[in-house]
N, C-alpha and C positions, 0 to 999 in steps of 0.2 A: 467538725465544724463548730460544734458547741464550745469546745475548748478554745478555738480561735476567736470566737465571738467574746468569750469571757476575757481572754488576754487583751483583746482590742479595747475593752472597756475597763482594763486594769483591775479586773475582779480575780478572785482566787479560782484556780482551775479545780473543778469538782470531780472530774473523771480520774479514778485511781490509776488506770493504766497510763494516762498522759502524765500524771504526777511522777510516776516511777521513771518514765522516759526522760522527763526534764531533770530529775535527780541524776540519772546516768550521764546526761549531756553536761550538766554542771560539774560532775566529778572529773570528766575528761577535760573539760574546758578550764578547770582550775589549774591545770598544769601547762596550758598553752600560753606562752608569753604573749602579752598584749590583749588577750581575750577579756571580755567583760567579767567572766567568772574569775579569772586570775586577779584582775584589779579588785574585785569585790573581796576575794580571799585576802589579798594584801591589806586592804583597808581594815578588815576585821583584825588582822595581826597588829596593825598600827594602833587601832583602838584598844586592843587588849594590853599592849605595852603601856599606853597612857593610863589605863585603869590601874595597872599594877605598879608602874614606876612614877606616875604623876606626869604633869605636862613637861614636854621637852624643854630643856634650858636653852637650846640653840637648834636652829635649822641650818644646815650646811649643804652647799652644793660643791662638789669637787669635779672639776673639768680639766684634767691634765691634758694640755694641748700638745698633741704629737707633732703638729706641723712645724714647730720651732725647736723641738727637743733633740739633742744629740743622742739621747738614750733611745728614743724611738727609731732613729736611723740605725743605731747600733743593733737593736733587735731585728731590724729589717735586713741585716746582713751587710750594711755599709762598713767598710774598713776605715774606722776613724779613731782618733785619740780623743777620748771624751774629755780629758783634762785640758786639752789645748783647743777644743772645738770653737770655731767662730762661725755663726750662722751665715755670714756673708760669703763664706767659702762654698756654700751649697745654695743654688738658686731655689726659690720657692717651688718652681716647676719640678726641679730635681727631687726635692724633699717629698713633694706630693706623689710623684711617680714612684719613688722608692717605697713609700708607705702603702700606696694603693696596690702595688704589685705584691705586697705581703700583708694582707689584712690581719693575719694572726699576730703579726708583730705589733700592730696597733692594740689588739686585745691584750697581749702579754704586757705591753707597756702600761696600758690603763690599769690592769689588774695589779701589777707590781707597784705602781705609783699610789694607787688608792690604798693598798695594803700598807705601804710604808707610811702614809699620812696617818692612817688609823692607828697603827702600832706605835709610831714614834712621836705623834703630836697628841692625839686624843688619849690613848691608853697610858702614855708616860706622864700624864698629869700636867700638861701645859696649862690646862684650864681647871685643874683640880681633878678629883676622882670621878671617873665616869662609871655609872652603875649599869648603863645599858645604851645601846644605840640601835636604830632600825634604819636600814638603807634599801633603796631601790635603784635600779639601773635603768636609764632611759637612753634612747638613741636620738641624736639630732638629725636634722634634715639631710645632712651630708653623710649620715651613717656612723658617726663616731659616738662612743659612749660617754655619758657623764652620770654621776650618782648624786642622789639626794639623801641626806641623813637627818634623822631626828635624834638628837643626843640628849640623854636623860641624866639628871642628877649630878651636877657639878658640886663638889664639896671643896672646902679649903681654898676658896678663891681669894 
């Protein structure tokens, strides 16, 4: 009860047993996606990268939209010719149903598109040399992923 009263007043917990318990909870929570401990851990990583590499040169959000992509439909098992694909051939309802029936296709599409952008745009020097980037993945209300990147140290612009 004393520890609860201290926490309620935003004071340090003085009971050593409660301190150990909270450390254990934080260790477990730091691996749970979306937990406060995980967010705190990620913030510490981002701060460390800023201390080491300096302020990011650019903040970038990548949101490869699977809804209109022939590649996402292809990953979902749709028999299509990617080179001749016309979105009008597939109704929005059909595209949504196809991707929703195979959520791993959306994840695979997202992963491959983000990796391709990082490897072929950022790392290949379109903006100069990148010394470091830090990325997090978030999910939108409809459950599809997007990523935020802090990109450090562009040279030779």
